MIDRENKE-11742 format. One record per residue (C-alpha): residue number from 1; residue in one letter; z negated, x negated, y. Coordinates in steps of 0.001 Angstrom, whole numbers, plus 524288, in hexadecimal, padded with zeros to 5 digits. Example, Ala and Ser with C-alpha at 12.3 -4.5 7.8 and 13.67 -1.06 7.14 Angstrom:
<sites>
<1; A; <7E188; 7CFF4; 7EE6C>>
<2; S; <7E41C; 7CA9A; 7FBDC>>
</sites>
This chain:
<sites>
<1; X; <7FFA1; 7FFD5; 7FF37>>
<2; X; <803DC; 7FAC5; 80D6D>>
<3; X; <7F9E8; 7F7FE; 8172E>>
<4; X; <7F92C; 8031D; 821C6>>
<5; X; <7EF53; 7FD70; 829F9>>
<6; X; <7EAB3; 7F0AA; 82F19>>
<7; X; <7DF33; 7EA54; 824A3>>
<8; X; <7D3BB; 7E90D; 82985>>
<9; X; <7C75F; 7E43F; 821B6>>
<10; X; <7CC52; 7E03E; 813FB>>
<11; X; <7C264; 7DF5B; 80730>>
<12; X; <7C611; 7D5C9; 7FC78>>
<13; X; <7BE90; 7D7A5; 7F01E>>
<14; X; <7C08C; 7CBB2; 7E64E>>
<15; X; <7BB7D; 7CF83; 7D802>>
<16; X; <7B938; 7C2F6; 7D2A4>>
<17; X; <7B4DD; 7BDFA; 7C5F1>>
<18; X; <7A6E0; 7BA26; 7CB05>>
<19; X; <7A53F; 7C112; 7D82F>>
<20; X; <7AB19; 7CC9D; 7DFCB>>
<21; X; <7ACC6; 7C95B; 7ECD3>>
<22; X; <7AFA4; 7D1FF; 7F975>>
<23; X; <7B64D; 7CD97; 80659>>
<24; X; <7B882; 7D60A; 811A2>>
<25; X; <7BF7E; 7D0D7; 81C4B>>
<26; X; <7CC35; 7D199; 82630>>
<27; X; <7D808; 7C84F; 82553>>
<28; X; <7DB21; 7C4FF; 83447>>
<29; X; <7E48D; 7BAA8; 838F3>>
<30; X; <7E507; 7B354; 82D8B>>
<31; X; <7D549; 7B39E; 82BE2>>
<32; X; <7CC03; 7BA44; 82340>>
<33; X; <7BFB5; 7C157; 82AD3>>
<34; X; <7B5E8; 7C2F6; 821C7>>
<35; X; <7ADFD; 7D0DA; 82397>>
<36; X; <7A63F; 7D139; 817A4>>
<37; X; <7A45A; 7CAA1; 80A6B>>
<38; X; <79DDC; 7CCD3; 7FCFB>>
<39; X; <79CCE; 7C8A3; 7EFD5>>
<40; X; <7964E; 7CCD7; 7E2DB>>
<41; X; <796A0; 7C4EB; 7D59A>>
<42; X; <79987; 7CEB6; 7CAC1>>
<43; X; <79E99; 7C2AD; 7C026>>
<44; X; <7AA55; 7CC0E; 7BBD1>>
<45; X; <7B10C; 7C0E3; 7B4B5>>
<46; X; <7A5A2; 7BBC2; 7ADF2>>
<47; X; <7A922; 7B7C6; 79FF8>>
<48; X; <7B686; 7BDAD; 7A1E6>>
<49; X; <7BC63; 7B0CC; 79AAF>>
<50; X; <7B59E; 7B56E; 78D93>>
<51; X; <7B632; 7C461; 78E15>>
<52; X; <7C3C3; 7C5C7; 795AD>>
<53; X; <7BCC2; 7D19C; 79D8E>>
<54; X; <7B4FD; 7D28F; 7A9E2>>
<55; X; <7A64F; 7D20D; 7A970>>
<56; X; <7A1F9; 7DF44; 7A5B3>>
<57; X; <794BC; 7DDED; 7AC56>>
<58; X; <79BDC; 7DB3C; 7B8F8>>
<59; X; <7A694; 7E5E2; 7B8BC>>
<60; X; <79DBF; 7F105; 7BF44>>
<61; X; <797D3; 7E74A; 7C987>>
<62; X; <7A3B6; 7E173; 7CD3A>>
<63; X; <7A9E3; 7EF55; 7CFEC>>
<64; X; <79D9C; 7F4AA; 7D743>>
<65; X; <79EEE; 7E7D8; 7DF0A>>
<66; X; <7AD61; 7EA7D; 7E2B8>>
<67; X; <7A9B2; 7F8A0; 7E5E6>>
<68; X; <79EE5; 7F31D; 7EE7C>>
<69; X; <7A85D; 7E9DB; 7F55F>>
<70; X; <7B100; 7F53E; 7F67C>>
<71; X; <7A7FE; 7FCC3; 7FE6E>>
<72; X; <7A42C; 7F0EC; 8064C>>
<73; X; <7B2E1; 7EEA9; 809E4>>
<74; X; <7B365; 7FDF3; 80D62>>
<75; X; <7A7A9; 7FD65; 8162D>>
<76; X; <7AE78; 7F177; 81D6B>>
<77; X; <7BAD4; 7FAC9; 81EC7>>
<78; X; <7C2AE; 7F147; 8173F>>
<79; X; <7D0D5; 7F8E0; 8164C>>
<80; X; <7D3EC; 7F031; 80B55>>
<81; X; <7CCE9; 7EB85; 7FF61>>
<82; X; <7D302; 7E11B; 7F6B6>>
<83; X; <7CC4E; 7E0BE; 7E800>>
<84; X; <7D0CB; 7D4A5; 7E119>>
<85; X; <7CDD2; 7CEFE; 7D45A>>
<86; X; <7CFD6; 7C0F0; 7CF65>>
<87; X; <7CC50; 7B9F9; 7C25C>>
<88; X; <7C41E; 7C294; 7BB46>>
<89; X; <7CD59; 7CD66; 7BCD5>>
<90; X; <7D8A5; 7C5F4; 7B9CD>>
<91; X; <7D330; 7C17A; 7AC76>>
<92; X; <7CB4F; 7CCC5; 7A845>>
<93; X; <7D11A; 7D693; 79DCE>>
<94; X; <7C9F3; 7E0F9; 7A554>>
<95; X; <7CD67; 7DBF2; 7B319>>
<96; X; <7D80F; 7E7F4; 7B5EA>>
<97; X; <7CD84; 7F1D7; 7AFBE>>
<98; X; <7C2B8; 7ECB0; 7B9EB>>
<99; X; <7CC74; 7ED5F; 7C49A>>
<100; X; <7CEFF; 7FC29; 7BFE8>>
<101; X; <7C030; 7FE03; 7C08E>>
<102; X; <7BEB5; 7F80F; 7CEC1>>
<103; X; <7CAA0; 800B8; 7D369>>
<104; X; <7C3F7; 80D3D; 7CC8A>>
<105; X; <7B662; 80B3D; 7D27B>>
<106; X; <7BB29; 8037E; 7E06A>>
<107; X; <7C7FF; 80931; 7E1FE>>
<108; X; <7CC9C; 7FA73; 7E375>>
<109; X; <7D62C; 7F3E5; 7DCFD>>
<110; X; <7D5E0; 7E675; 7D960>>
<111; X; <7E0F9; 7DC05; 7D9E5>>
<112; X; <7DE65; 7D196; 7D059>>
<113; X; <7E394; 7C47D; 7D48E>>
<114; X; <7EB1C; 7BA6E; 7CC81>>
<115; X; <7E4F9; 7ABE7; 7CD26>>
<116; X; <7F08B; 7A8A3; 7D57E>>
<117; X; <7EE8E; 7B437; 7DEF5>>
<118; X; <7DF34; 7B0AC; 7DF1B>>
<119; X; <7E2C3; 7A21A; 7E293>>
<120; X; <7ED27; 7A711; 7ED69>>
<121; X; <7E2D6; 7B08A; 7F478>>
<122; X; <7D84B; 7A6AC; 7F3AA>>
<123; X; <7E186; 79BB1; 7FA48>>
<124; X; <7E561; 7A6A8; 804F5>>
<125; X; <7D6C4; 7A8B1; 80680>>
<126; X; <7D283; 79B1F; 8082A>>
<127; X; <7DC80; 798CB; 81218>>
<128; X; <7D73C; 7A2F7; 81B7E>>
<129; X; <7CCE3; 79E19; 825AA>>
<130; X; <7CE6F; 7910C; 820B7>>
<131; X; <7C3C4; 788B4; 82756>>
<132; X; <7C931; 77B6B; 820EA>>
<133; X; <7D77C; 774E3; 81F44>>
<134; X; <7DB52; 76E9D; 81320>>
<135; X; <7E8C9; 76AC2; 80DEC>>
<136; X; <7ED4D; 76C95; 80406>>
<137; X; <7E46D; 77858; 8005E>>
<138; X; <7DE16; 778BF; 7F301>>
<139; X; <7D5D9; 78536; 7F129>>
<140; X; <7CE93; 78B3C; 7E60D>>
<141; X; <7C6EA; 796CF; 7E3E0>>
<142; X; <7BC48; 796FB; 7D7E0>>
<143; X; <7BA6B; 7A4B7; 7D446>>
<144; X; <7B1DB; 7AA63; 7C8D0>>
<145; X; <7BDD7; 7AB45; 7BFA8>>
<146; X; <7C7E2; 7A275; 7C44A>>
<147; X; <7CAB4; 797E2; 7CE2D>>
<148; X; <7D73F; 798A0; 7D6FC>>
<149; X; <7DD36; 78CF9; 7DD64>>
<150; X; <7E7A3; 78A16; 7E6D1>>
<151; X; <7EDAA; 77F9F; 7ED78>>
<152; X; <7F6C5; 77F61; 7F932>>
<153; X; <7FF08; 77293; 7FD79>>
<154; X; <809A6; 772A9; 80756>>
<155; X; <80B78; 78254; 8071E>>
<156; X; <80C5D; 78050; 7F722>>
<157; X; <8018D; 789C2; 7F0CB>>
<158; X; <7FD6B; 78761; 7E296>>
<159; X; <7F271; 79159; 7DCF1>>
<160; X; <7ECF4; 79430; 7D12F>>
<161; X; <7E0B1; 7994B; 7C8BD>>
<162; X; <7D710; 79193; 7C031>>
<163; X; <7D145; 79D47; 7B57F>>
<164; X; <7C37B; 797AC; 7B731>>
<165; X; <7B9BB; 79B80; 7C1B3>>
<166; X; <7AB8A; 798BA; 7C317>>
<167; X; <7A673; 7A64A; 7BBF4>>
<168; X; <7B044; 7A477; 7B0DF>>
<169; X; <7ACAA; 7962A; 7AF9E>>
<170; X; <79F13; 799AF; 7AED6>>
<171; X; <7A04F; 7A43E; 7A467>>
<172; X; <7AA41; 79B4E; 79CFC>>
<173; X; <7A3A7; 78EF9; 79CE6>>
<174; X; <7962B; 78F01; 7A224>>
<175; X; <78F9C; 79B2A; 79F4E>>
<176; X; <78AA4; 799FD; 7924E>>
<177; X; <78D72; 78A4E; 79002>>
<178; X; <785BD; 77DB0; 79297>>
<179; X; <788F6; 77A16; 7A1BE>>
<180; X; <78B10; 76C76; 79F80>>
<181; X; <794CE; 76EE7; 793E1>>
<182; X; <799F2; 77A0A; 79C59>>
<183; X; <79E26; 77211; 7A83E>>
<184; X; <7A395; 767B4; 79FC3>>
<185; X; <7AC2B; 77317; 79856>>
<186; X; <7AFBE; 77958; 7A589>>
<187; X; <7B3A6; 76D66; 7ACEB>>
<188; X; <7BCB8; 769F0; 7A182>>
<189; X; <7C178; 77846; 7A150>>
<190; X; <7C3FC; 7766C; 7B0E1>>
<191; X; <7CB37; 76A04; 7AFE8>>
<192; X; <7D4D8; 76F60; 7A73E>>
<193; X; <7D6F2; 77DBD; 7ADAD>>
<194; X; <7D7FA; 7766D; 7BBEF>>
<195; X; <7E1FC; 76BA3; 7B807>>
<196; X; <7E9C3; 776E1; 7B1A0>>
<197; X; <7E9B5; 7807D; 7BC8F>>
<198; X; <7E88A; 77876; 7C8AC>>
<199; X; <7F35B; 76E96; 7CCA9>>
<200; X; <7F047; 760A7; 7CD56>>
<201; X; <7EE01; 75EF0; 7DC00>>
<202; X; <7E420; 758C9; 7E4BD>>
<203; X; <7DE5C; 75C94; 7F0D2>>
<204; X; <7D243; 758A5; 7F836>>
<205; X; <7CC62; 76541; 7FC46>>
<206; X; <7CAD8; 7722D; 7F504>>
<207; X; <7C881; 77ED1; 7FAD7>>
<208; X; <7C035; 78700; 7F25A>>
<209; X; <7BC56; 7950F; 7F308>>
<210; X; <7B3B4; 79E97; 7EA2D>>
<211; X; <7A58B; 79F42; 7E6D9>>
<212; X; <7A4AF; 79333; 7DFBF>>
<213; X; <7AA38; 78C4D; 7ED0D>>
<214; X; <7A0CF; 793C5; 7F49D>>
<215; X; <7956B; 791DF; 7ED05>>
<216; X; <79947; 78226; 7ED9E>>
<217; X; <79884; 7833D; 7FB97>>
<218; X; <78B90; 78AFD; 7FC54>>
<219; X; <7856B; 78045; 7F356>>
<220; X; <78ADE; 774E7; 7FB7F>>
<221; X; <7859A; 77BA8; 80846>>
<222; X; <77882; 77FB0; 80153>>
<223; X; <779C4; 78D17; 8060B>>
<224; X; <7762A; 798D1; 7FE34>>
<225; X; <77D43; 7A370; 8041E>>
<226; X; <78B1B; 7A6DB; 805D8>>
<227; X; <78EFC; 7A24A; 812C5>>
<228; X; <79F25; 7A2A5; 813FF>>
<229; X; <79FAB; 79D3A; 821FF>>
<230; X; <798D6; 791E4; 81DF9>>
<231; X; <79E66; 78FE6; 80F81>>
<232; X; <7AC22; 791A8; 813C0>>
<233; X; <7B207; 78418; 81451>>
<234; X; <7A72D; 77CC2; 8103E>>
<235; X; <7AC13; 76FEF; 80A2B>>
<236; X; <7A5DD; 76995; 7FF18>>
<237; X; <7A8F2; 75D5F; 7F905>>
<238; X; <7ADCF; 75A50; 7EA79>>
<239; X; <7A1D8; 75141; 7E988>>
<240; X; <797DE; 75BBE; 7EED1>>
<241; X; <79EE1; 765AB; 7E55B>>
<242; X; <79BCE; 75CC0; 7D94A>>
<243; X; <78D9B; 75B26; 7DF0A>>
<244; X; <78C7D; 7690B; 7DEA4>>
<245; X; <79216; 76CA9; 7D1C7>>
<246; X; <78866; 760BE; 7CC74>>
<247; X; <77D2E; 76663; 7D2A4>>
<248; X; <7806E; 773AE; 7CD42>>
<249; X; <782DE; 76FAC; 7C000>>
<250; X; <776DA; 76746; 7C02B>>
<251; X; <76F35; 772E0; 7C449>>
<252; X; <76911; 77B3D; 7B843>>
<253; X; <76F95; 787E8; 7B84A>>
<254; X; <763E5; 79099; 7B9CE>>
<255; X; <760A9; 789E6; 7C6A1>>
<256; X; <76EAA; 787D3; 7CDEE>>
<257; X; <76C3A; 7948F; 7D57B>>
<258; X; <76306; 78CC3; 7DE12>>
<259; X; <76E2F; 783E5; 7E1A9>>
<260; X; <77152; 786D4; 7F013>>
<261; X; <77EBC; 78D8C; 7F1ED>>
<262; X; <77E8B; 793FE; 7E41C>>
<263; X; <77D6A; 7A370; 7E3CB>>
<264; X; <77791; 7A8F3; 7D6FF>>
<265; X; <7830F; 7AE61; 7D354>>
<266; X; <78A17; 7A28F; 7D3E9>>
<267; X; <77FB3; 799CA; 7CB39>>
<268; X; <787C3; 79B6C; 7BF57>>
<269; X; <79642; 79A06; 7C3DA>>
<270; X; <793F9; 78F2E; 7CD05>>
<271; X; <795DA; 78360; 7C57F>>
<272; X; <7A115; 78733; 7BE6C>>
<273; X; <7A78F; 78AB0; 7CB82>>
<274; X; <7A45E; 77DE7; 7D174>>
<275; X; <7AA09; 77812; 7C5A2>>
<276; X; <7B785; 77E44; 7C782>>
<277; X; <7B6DC; 779A7; 7D5C3>>
<278; X; <7B2F9; 76AFB; 7D2A1>>
<279; X; <7BCD6; 76A3F; 7C89E>>
<280; X; <7C774; 76FFA; 7D167>>
<281; X; <7C32E; 76736; 7DC7A>>
<282; X; <7C4EA; 75A3D; 7D237>>
<283; X; <7D067; 75E4F; 7CE04>>
<284; X; <7D763; 75DF6; 7DAB8>>
<285; X; <7CEAE; 75276; 7DF93>>
<286; X; <7C8F5; 759EB; 7EB7B>>
<287; X; <7BFD3; 7545A; 7F30F>>
<288; X; <7BB3B; 75FA3; 7FB63>>
<289; X; <7B85F; 76EBF; 7F87A>>
<290; X; <7B96F; 778BC; 803F8>>
<291; X; <7B3F3; 78554; 8012C>>
<292; X; <7BA59; 79229; 80588>>
<293; X; <7B33B; 79E8A; 8078C>>
<294; X; <7C0D2; 7A47B; 8080D>>
<295; X; <7C95A; 7A7DA; 7FC07>>
<296; X; <7CEB1; 7B26C; 7F3D5>>
<297; X; <7C9F7; 7BD56; 7FBC7>>
<298; X; <7CF31; 7B875; 80834>>
<299; X; <7DC46; 7B6E2; 8029A>>
<300; X; <7DD5D; 7C381; 7FC17>>
<301; X; <7D7EB; 7C90F; 80AB4>>
<302; X; <7E280; 7C144; 811E4>>
<303; X; <7ECDD; 7C754; 80922>>
<304; X; <7E829; 7D50C; 8096C>>
<305; X; <7F54F; 7DAC6; 809E2>>
<306; X; <7F7BF; 7D701; 7FC34>>
<307; X; <7EC2D; 7DFB0; 7F858>>
<308; X; <7EE90; 7ED6D; 7FE12>>
<309; X; <7EAE5; 7F55B; 7F21A>>
<310; X; <7DC8B; 7F7E8; 7F664>>
<311; X; <7E0FF; 7FBB1; 804D5>>
<312; X; <7D791; 804E8; 80B8A>>
<313; X; <7DF9D; 80E19; 81572>>
</sites>
């Protein structure tokens, strides 16, 4: 349906493997103005690799969260609500069935992004309100179920998706195993999948987005609250990343929650997420990680014309 009036507030609901997120904002003059953000951890993709289905204990909570976010979006007078799904809905045998339940309960249609689409929109979002300059650009988004990467050099763009994320890594390698052995096995797995998926490129700087990267910045800054205005653009050296990984891995699991910057809902998945980040950093021989608080949802908002199926007129 073509747009018949100007888009005002836009709401993006991102249904991820670990977290469902909400962004309400405006896209004006090439910039995103954030109005409201929210997130709820539902773990929809937990144990997906073994069951091939969404976590049955999370489905009801996820639908309730999406319904709540829709009400919030309507209260902010959003006249376009975009609901997107990522790796969990891509992979689950009941992903389409879940989307049908969402539509029945909320009236919202969910668009399931491919891995390449997710990488593209993430890159689009990272480029908005960019407080730093780097060339070439190599960006990654470590999610719960997958990790998207994109490389831009001389207007040529290469992109792809690794079928591993922080939550999936925890479920597949760490949940029921000795952690020291799990780390060794996981690093060997990462070495293989990264070399087969990402071209043999070198870059001094990586731009990283997603919950793992934000948590890394929080640990580095020693803050216990999500403060996007401080976290966005934070630079962290590869050496500092190594020290943080060593600190977490040497801290007994039951007291990791006491490390400043790790929120309770990330205690179990932060180490797998950081190992993904560090493995990619080492592979491309990067010296610096720049944390971006912008990514997939901002990229979708920027390209809202592609998502007009939930338009309120």
